[in-house]
N, C-alpha and C positions, 0 to 999 in steps of 0.2 A: 706763330709769329711772336716776337718779343713784346710788342706793344700789348697784344692780347693778354699775355701772361702777367705783365706788370699791372694792367687794369684789373685783372682778376685778383691779384695780390692786394690791391687797394680795396676791392670788394670784400675780401676776407677780413681786412683790418676794420672796415666799417661795420661788418656784421659782428665782429668781436666787440667793438665799442657798444653796439646795441645790446648785446648779451650782458655785458658788464653793467650797463645802466638798468636793464630789467632786473638783474639780481639785486642791485642797490635799491631799486624801487620796492621790490618784495621785502627787502630788509627794513625799509622805512614803514611799510604796512605792518610788519610784525611788531613795530614799536608803538603802534597806536594803543592807548590805554596803559602805557608803561611810563616809568620815570626816565625820560630821555636824558636828562642832565646827569643822573647817576650812571646811566649806561655810558655816556660820553666820558665821564671822569674815570670809570673803570677801563675803558678802551685806551685812554691816554696813559694811564698807569701801566696797563699791560704792554704798551709799546715803549715803555721806559722814557716817556717824554715828560718834560717839566710843565705841569699844568699852569704855572704862573707866567710862562713865557710865550710870546708871539702867537703863532698859529694854534698851538694847543689851547691857550687861554681863550682865543676867539672862538674856537670850535666848542669848547665847554659852555661859554656864555651864549652862543647861538643855540645850542641844544637846550639850554635852560628856558629859552623863549619860544620853543616849539610847542604848539598845541596839536591836538589830534587832527584838527581841520587843516593846519599847515602841513603836517606830516602827509596826510592824504593828498593834498594839493601837490606837494613835491613829488610824491610817487606817481601821480597822474601826469604831471609835466615830464617826468622821466620816461613814462610810457610813450608820450608824444614824441620826445626826442629819439627814443629807441626805434619807434616806428619809422621816423625819417631816415635813420641809419639803415634800417632793413630795406626800405624802398630803394635807397641809394645803392646798397649792396646788390640787390636784385638787378637793378638797371645796369650797373657796371658789369656784373657777371654775364648778362645777356648782351653786352657791348652796345648799349643804347647811348646815342649822342647826348640826350637830355641828362643822363646820369653823369656823364663826363663833365658837362657844364656845371651841374649841381655840385659835384665833388670839388671842382676847381674853385667855385664861389664859396662853398661852405668851409673848405680848408683855408682859403684866403682871408675869410672874415676873422679868424682867430689870430692871424699873424700880428696885427698892430697891438693887440692886447698882450700877446706873449713878449713882444719887444718892449712894451711899457713895463711889464713885470721885470724883465731883465735889466732895464735901466735902474730900477730901484734895488734889485738884489739878484745877483747871479747865483743860480742853483742848477743842479743837473736836470731836474724834472722840467723846468721851463725851457732849458736849452734843448732837451730831447724833444719836447712837444713842438717847439719852433722848427727844428730840423725835419721832423716828420711831416709837419704841415707844408713846409717849403717843398719837400720832395713830392708830396701828393699833388700840390698845385702844379709843379713842373711836369710831373708825369701826365696829369690830365691835359695840360696845354699841349704837350707833345702828342698825345692820343688824338686830341681835337685837330691839330695840324695835319696829322696823318689821315684822319677821316676826311678833311677838306681836300687834301691832295688826291686821295683815291676817288672821291666823288667827282673831282674835276677831270679825271681820266677814265671815263666809263669803258673805254675800249679794253682796259686791262682785265675786265671780267671780275674784278674784286671789289664789289660794291659793299660798303659797310651796312650793317643792320640798323634800321631805324625803327 
C-alpha cells in the first residue's frame, strides 16, 4: 500500500538524520583536547568562506568558546537526539501509531522556527527544510487519518498494527 511505503520513506529519513548526528557527535568527541577554534578557522578557509562575515564568523567565535566539557555535553545531547530519531524510525518502519504521532509533532515543531528564519533571510537550505517538514507532517497526518478510518471499519479485516 502507498501509505505504508511513504511512512517507511519517512522512517529512512529519520534514521539518516540519526546517523548524521551520531557522526557529528563522534566528530565532536574527537575534538576534545584539541584547539577547536583553529579547527573551525581551517574548516572555514577550506570551504572558501569569508571568516569575517555572518555565519562563518559566528561559527569561529562559537568554536573559540567551546571547552572540553561543552564539547562532550554537545556530543551527548547529539546522542540523545539521534536516539529519538532511531526510536521514531523503528516505530514508523513497524507502522506504529505512536510513531506517526511523534513524527507529525516533531516535524511540526520545527516549522515556526523555519518560517522565522525565512522571514529574516531567504535561502535554499531553510526553504528545503521547511518543505521537507511540511511534507512529513502532511504524510503523517494522512497515515493517521487512514489508521483511524481502518480501525473504524473492522469488518475490512485490515487492522493496523499497534
